[in-house]
C-alpha positions as CSV (number, residue, x, y, z in Angstrom):
1,M,0.0,0.0,0.0
2,R,1.2,3.5,-0.9
3,L,0.5,6.0,1.8
4,T,1.0,9.8,1.5
5,Y,1.1,11.4,5.0
6,L,0.2,15.1,4.8
7,S,1.3,17.3,7.7
8,E,1.9,20.9,8.5
9,A,4.3,20.1,11.3
10,A,7.6,21.9,11.6
11,I,10.2,19.2,11.1
12,P,12.6,19.2,12.9
13,S,11.2,21.1,15.9
14,R,10.4,20.8,19.6
15,A,6.8,20.2,18.8
16,S,5.1,17.0,19.9
17,N,3.0,16.9,16.7
18,A,6.3,16.6,14.7
19,T,7.5,13.7,17.0
20,Q,4.2,11.9,16.6
21,T,4.2,12.4,12.8
22,M,7.7,11.0,12.4
23,R,7.0,8.0,14.6
24,M,3.8,7.2,12.8
25,C,5.4,7.4,9.4
26,A,8.2,5.0,10.6
27,A,5.5,2.7,12.0
28,F,3.4,2.7,8.8
29,A,6.6,1.8,6.9
30,E,7.5,-0.9,9.4
31,A,3.9,-2.3,9.0
32,G,4.5,-2.7,5.3
33,A,3.3,0.6,3.7
34,D,5.3,2.6,1.1
35,V,5.3,5.9,3.0
36,T,5.9,9.5,1.7
37,L,5.7,12.2,4.3
38,V,4.8,15.6,2.8
39,H,5.3,18.7,4.9
40,P,6.3,22.3,4.4
41,I,9.7,23.8,4.9
42,L,9.2,26.3,7.8
43,Q,11.6,29.0,8.7
44,G,13.1,29.1,12.2
45,P,16.1,28.0,14.3
46,D,16.9,24.3,14.5
47,P,16.0,22.8,17.9
48,E,18.6,21.9,20.4
49,G,20.4,18.7,19.7
50,F,19.7,18.6,16.0
51,D,22.8,17.8,14.0
52,G,21.2,17.6,10.5
53,D,20.0,14.0,10.7
54,V,16.2,14.2,11.1
55,A,15.7,10.4,11.7
56,K,18.4,10.4,14.4
57,F,16.9,13.4,16.1
58,Y,13.5,11.7,16.4
59,G,15.0,8.3,17.1
60,V,13.3,6.6,14.1
61,R,14.7,4.5,11.2
62,A,14.9,6.4,7.8
63,T,12.5,3.9,6.2
64,F,10.2,6.4,4.4
65,E,10.5,9.2,1.9
66,R,10.2,12.8,3.1
67,R,9.0,15.4,0.6
68,Q,9.4,19.0,1.7
69,L,7.3,21.8,0.2
70,R,8.5,25.4,0.0
71,I,6.0,28.0,1.2
72,H,6.6,31.5,0.1
73,A,5.9,34.4,2.5
74,V,3.4,36.8,1.0
75,P,1.7,39.9,2.5
76,G,-2.0,39.8,3.2
77,G,-4.7,38.7,5.5
78,K,-5.8,35.3,6.8
79,A,-7.3,34.2,3.5
80,V,-4.1,35.1,1.6
81,Q,-1.9,33.4,4.1
82,R,-4.1,30.3,3.9
83,A,-3.9,30.3,0.1
84,A,-0.1,30.6,0.3
85,R,0.1,27.6,2.7
86,A,-2.3,25.6,0.5
87,A,-0.7,26.2,-2.9
88,P,2.3,23.8,-2.4
89,F,0.0,21.0,-1.2
90,L,-2.3,21.6,-4.1
91,A,0.4,21.5,-6.7
92,Y,1.9,18.4,-5.2
93,L,-1.4,16.6,-5.0
94,I,-2.5,17.5,-8.5
95,G,0.5,15.7,-9.8
96,R,0.4,12.8,-7.4
97,L,-3.4,12.0,-7.6
98,R,-3.9,12.4,-11.3
99,P,-5.2,9.5,-13.3
100,G,-2.6,6.9,-14.3
101,Q,-0.5,7.4,-11.1
102,P,-0.1,4.4,-8.7
103,P,-3.1,4.2,-6.3
104,L,-2.5,5.5,-2.8
105,V,-4.1,6.5,0.5
106,C,-3.9,10.1,1.7
107,Y,-3.5,10.3,5.5
108,A,-3.7,13.8,6.9
109,R,-2.9,15.5,10.2
110,S,-3.7,18.8,8.6
111,F,-7.2,20.1,7.7
112,L,-5.7,22.3,5.1
113,A,-3.9,19.5,3.3
114,A,-6.9,17.2,3.7
115,S,-9.1,19.7,2.0
116,M,-6.7,19.9,-0.9
117,A,-6.7,16.1,-1.2
118,V,-10.5,15.9,-1.1
119,G,-10.8,18.7,-3.7
120,V,-8.2,17.2,-6.1
121,R,-9.8,13.7,-5.8
122,R,-13.2,15.2,-6.5
123,A,-11.9,17.0,-9.6
124,W,-10.4,13.8,-11.0
125,G,-13.4,11.7,-10.0
126,R,-13.2,7.9,-10.2
127,R,-10.0,8.2,-12.3
128,S,-8.1,9.7,-9.4
129,A,-5.2,7.7,-7.9
130,C,-6.4,8.5,-4.4
131,R,-8.4,5.7,-3.1
132,V,-8.9,6.9,0.5
133,V,-8.7,10.1,2.5
134,V,-8.4,9.8,6.2
135,V,-7.9,12.6,8.8
136,E,-6.3,12.1,12.2
137,L,-7.6,14.5,14.8
138,H,-5.8,15.5,18.0
139,D,-8.1,18.5,18.6
140,E,-11.6,19.7,17.7
141,P,-11.9,20.8,14.1
142,P,-11.5,24.5,13.2
143,A,-14.6,26.4,12.4
144,G,-14.4,25.6,8.7
145,G,-13.3,22.0,9.2
146,W,-16.5,20.4,10.3
147,S,-17.9,20.2,6.8
148,L,-14.7,18.6,5.5
149,L,-15.2,15.6,7.8
150,R,-18.4,14.7,5.8
151,S,-16.2,14.3,2.7
152,V,-13.4,12.1,4.0
153,D,-13.5,8.3,4.2
154,G,-12.4,8.0,7.8
155,V,-11.5,10.0,10.9
156,V,-9.0,8.8,13.5
157,T,-9.4,10.4,17.0
158,I,-6.8,10.0,19.8
159,S,-9.4,9.5,22.5
160,D,-13.0,8.3,22.9
161,A,-13.8,11.6,24.5
162,L,-12.8,13.4,21.3
163,R,-14.8,10.9,19.2
164,R,-17.9,11.6,21.3
165,R,-17.4,15.3,20.8
166,L,-17.4,14.9,17.0
167,L,-20.4,12.6,17.0
168,Q,-22.5,15.0,19.1
169,R,-22.3,17.4,16.2
170,L,-22.0,14.9,13.3
171,P,-23.8,11.7,14.3
172,E,-24.0,10.6,10.7
173,L,-20.2,9.9,10.8
174,E,-20.4,7.2,13.5
175,S,-19.3,4.4,11.2
176,R,-16.4,6.5,9.9
177,V,-14.8,7.6,13.2
178,W,-12.6,5.3,15.3
179,V,-10.3,5.7,18.2
180,E,-6.6,5.1,18.2
181,H,-4.8,6.6,21.3
182,D,-1.3,7.8,20.8
183,G,1.6,5.3,21.3
184,V,5.2,4.5,22.1
185,D,8.2,3.0,20.5
186,L,8.5,-0.1,22.6
187,G,12.0,-0.7,21.3
188,A,13.3,2.7,22.4
189,V,11.4,3.0,25.7
190,R,11.6,-0.4,27.4
191,R,11.6,-1.7,30.9
192,G,14.7,-3.5,32.2
193,R,17.1,-0.6,31.3
194,D,19.8,-0.2,33.9
195,R,18.6,2.7,36.2
196,E,22.1,3.3,37.6
197,A,23.7,3.2,34.2
198,A,21.2,5.7,32.9
199,R,21.9,8.1,35.8
200,E,25.6,7.8,35.3
201,G,25.3,8.4,31.6
202,L,23.3,11.5,32.2
203,G,25.6,12.8,34.9
204,L,22.8,12.6,37.5
205,A,23.8,12.5,41.2
206,R,22.5,9.4,42.9
207,P,19.5,10.6,45.1
208,E,19.1,9.3,48.6
209,G,15.3,9.0,48.0
210,P,13.2,8.5,44.9
211,L,14.0,10.2,41.6
212,V,10.6,11.6,40.4
213,V,10.6,12.4,36.6
214,Y,8.3,14.5,34.5
215,A,8.9,14.7,30.7
216,G,7.2,17.4,28.7
217,R,6.8,21.1,28.3
218,V,6.7,23.5,31.2
219,I,3.6,25.4,30.3
220,A,0.3,26.3,32.0
221,G,-2.0,23.3,32.2
222,K,0.7,20.7,32.2
223,G,0.7,20.8,36.0
224,V,4.4,21.3,36.5
225,D,3.4,24.0,39.0
226,V,1.5,21.3,41.0
227,L,4.6,19.0,40.8
228,V,6.8,21.8,42.1
229,D,4.4,22.4,45.1
230,A,4.4,18.6,45.7
231,A,8.2,18.6,45.7
232,E,8.2,20.5,49.0
233,H,6.1,17.7,50.6
234,I,8.6,14.9,49.7
235,Q,11.8,16.5,50.8
236,D,11.7,14.5,54.0
237,I,12.1,11.2,52.0
238,R,15.0,12.8,50.1
239,A,13.1,12.8,46.9
240,H,14.4,14.7,43.9
241,V,12.2,15.9,41.0
242,L,13.6,16.0,37.5
243,V,11.7,18.0,34.9
244,V,12.7,17.2,31.4
245,G,11.4,19.6,28.8
246,K,11.3,23.1,27.3
247,L,10.9,25.8,29.9
248,Y,8.0,28.3,29.1
249,D,6.6,29.0,32.5
250,T,9.5,30.8,34.1
251,E,7.5,31.7,37.2
252,T,7.2,28.0,38.1
253,V,10.9,27.5,37.5
254,N,11.9,30.5,39.7
255,R,9.9,29.4,42.7
256,A,10.9,25.7,42.6
257,P,12.6,24.3,45.8
258,A,16.1,23.0,45.8
259,N,15.1,19.4,45.2
260,V,13.8,20.2,41.7
261,T,16.0,20.2,38.6
262,F,15.0,21.5,35.1
263,T,16.9,20.1,32.1
264,G,15.4,22.3,29.4
265,F,14.6,20.8,26.0
266,V,16.2,17.6,25.0
267,A,15.9,15.8,21.7
268,P,13.1,13.2,21.5
269,S,15.6,10.4,20.9
270,A,17.3,11.3,24.3
271,V,14.1,11.3,26.4
272,P,14.1,7.5,27.0
273,E,17.4,7.6,28.9
274,Y,15.9,10.2,31.4
275,L,12.8,8.0,31.8
276,A,15.1,5.0,32.5
277,A,16.8,6.9,35.3
278,A,13.5,7.4,37.2
279,D,12.0,5.7,40.2
280,V,8.5,7.3,39.7
281,M,6.9,8.8,36.6
282,V,4.5,11.7,37.1
283,M,1.9,13.2,34.8
284,P,0.3,16.1,36.6
285,T,-1.9,17.5,33.8
286,T,-4.7,19.8,35.0
287,E,-8.1,20.8,33.6
288,D,-6.6,24.2,32.7
289,L,-5.0,22.7,29.7
290,R,-7.1,23.7,26.7
291,Y,-7.4,20.1,25.3
292,A,-7.3,18.3,28.7
293,A,-10.8,16.8,28.1
294,Y,-9.6,14.7,25.1
295,T,-5.8,14.6,25.2
296,S,-3.8,11.4,24.6
297,P,-0.3,12.4,25.9
298,L,2.7,10.7,24.2
299,K,4.5,10.7,27.6
300,L,1.7,8.6,29.2
301,F,2.6,5.6,27.0
302,E,6.3,6.2,27.3
303,Y,5.9,6.2,31.1
304,M,4.0,2.9,31.0
305,A,6.7,1.3,28.9
306,T,9.5,2.1,31.3
307,G,8.7,-0.5,33.9
308,N,8.5,2.3,36.5
309,P,5.3,3.1,38.5
310,V,3.1,6.0,37.2
311,V,1.4,8.7,39.2
312,A,-1.2,10.8,37.2
313,S,-3.9,13.3,37.8
314,D,-7.4,11.7,37.7
315,L,-8.8,13.2,34.5
316,P,-11.6,11.4,32.8
317,V,-9.8,11.1,29.5
318,L,-6.8,9.5,31.2
319,R,-9.1,6.8,32.7
320,E,-9.5,5.6,29.2
321,V,-6.0,4.1,29.7
322,L,-5.3,4.2,33.4
323,T,-7.0,2.5,36.3
324,D,-6.2,3.6,39.8
325,G,-4.6,0.9,41.9
326,E,-4.1,-1.4,38.9
327,N,-1.7,0.2,36.4
328,A,-1.1,3.6,38.1
329,L,-1.9,5.8,41.1
330,L,-4.4,8.6,40.4
331,Y,-4.8,11.7,42.5
332,P,-7.3,14.7,42.3
333,P,-6.0,17.2,39.7
334,R,-4.2,20.2,41.3
335,D,-3.9,18.5,44.7
336,A,-0.2,18.8,45.4
337,A,-0.5,17.1,48.8
338,A,-2.2,14.1,47.2
339,L,0.4,13.9,44.5
340,A,3.1,13.9,47.2
341,Q,1.3,11.3,49.1
342,A,1.2,9.0,46.1
343,V,5.0,9.3,45.6
344,R,5.5,8.7,49.3
345,R,3.3,5.6,49.1
346,L,5.3,4.1,46.2
347,W,8.5,4.7,48.0
348,A,7.3,3.0,51.1
349,E,5.6,0.1,49.3
350,P,8.0,-1.1,46.6
351,V,5.9,-4.3,46.0
352,L,2.9,-2.1,45.0
353,G,5.1,-0.1,42.7
354,R,6.4,-3.2,41.0
355,A,2.8,-4.5,40.6
356,L,1.5,-1.3,39.0
357,A,4.5,-1.1,36.7
358,E,4.1,-4.7,35.6
359,Q,0.4,-4.1,34.7
360,A,1.2,-0.9,32.9
361,W,3.8,-2.8,30.9
362,Q,1.3,-5.4,29.9
363,D,-1.3,-2.8,29.0
364,V,1.0,-0.6,26.9
365,Q,1.7,-3.5,24.5
366,H,-1.6,-2.5,22.8
367,Y,-0.2,1.0,22.2
368,G,3.0,0.4,20.4
369,W,3.4,2.6,17.2
370,R,3.7,-0.5,15.0
371,A,0.5,-2.1,16.4
372,R,-1.3,1.3,16.0
373,A,-0.2,1.6,12.4
374,S,-1.2,-2.0,11.6
375,R,-4.7,-1.5,12.9
376,I,-5.1,1.7,10.9
377,L,-3.8,0.1,7.7
378,E,-6.4,-2.7,8.2
379,R,-9.1,-0.1,8.3
380,F,-7.8,1.3,5.0
381,A,-8.1,-2.1,3.4
382,G,-11.7,-2.2,4.5
383,L,-12.4,1.3,3.2
384,D,-10.8,0.5,-0.2
385,G,-12.8,-2.7,-0.2
């Protein structure tokens, strides 16, 4: 199967959508698809840790083609800017989807690119090389995107909560919308890695108590401020908190106690080593995050694959994957004292921590990128039927 993956992600960049895009393209290729990633060349500084090798930066194999589209800056309002972004996609798709070209699937993480694919396929009619157009959603559609969903063959949402939101407005799409949570590279993030070797390799001092790790951006809604508050409550067990990710919320950084360390941004390929160094993984997301009601965080599945126990805020969408006392400990969102108590409990009850980690490991097998890609490809085969 030929698959053209359409994205507006900045690659390379610090953005999680770029990481997810690269890993899904690699997974589609590993699952047997002939993949071409199509994305724009966006201006801006290279992210920290990038040495010119995109595959290495994201920790994936270079098993797919990458086609970069040049977008020219033009003066004008929103409509003009949208046209400038759309034009390279349109030109590419006119050539790629024309009659006589090898048949393919268009898989889009961009409403703009998806609308170009739908329009070009409609113009060529039954002679078009495009057999299927599928959109993957990580957020609610933009104002003009709802009508587009009626014209595509399938919609992948990253949570059941997001699927329900779509169907409340477009119930006629029920048979065309399915859920695939985000995933993890089970080869890169794996349990059994030597914790002490990881700490030594990263130059981390050996803590007297638990090393509590958060990986992700330091922005409002991610709950790092709650984790910083919790850090004060676990100083008596000599816990150290390590925050791995780009620093945007400087106020939280400035008021952190001495047992909190911030690494700043690290390349996606380097994150697994920090996770391997941990005793406890924490995901303190709060309802303040704009998309907290339907998120599917990459780090959740990475945490579950480490073989370390997970502590997470008790958001309804996270309960699609996590169960308190079975594969994680959940605490009321924004309750720093409860978060601290969960960490203290895991440190005091190592048998519980091992049991939670073992169940999380078993559960996360369903969420490997390769497994996710294979399930989606099977759906394509049905749509192309």
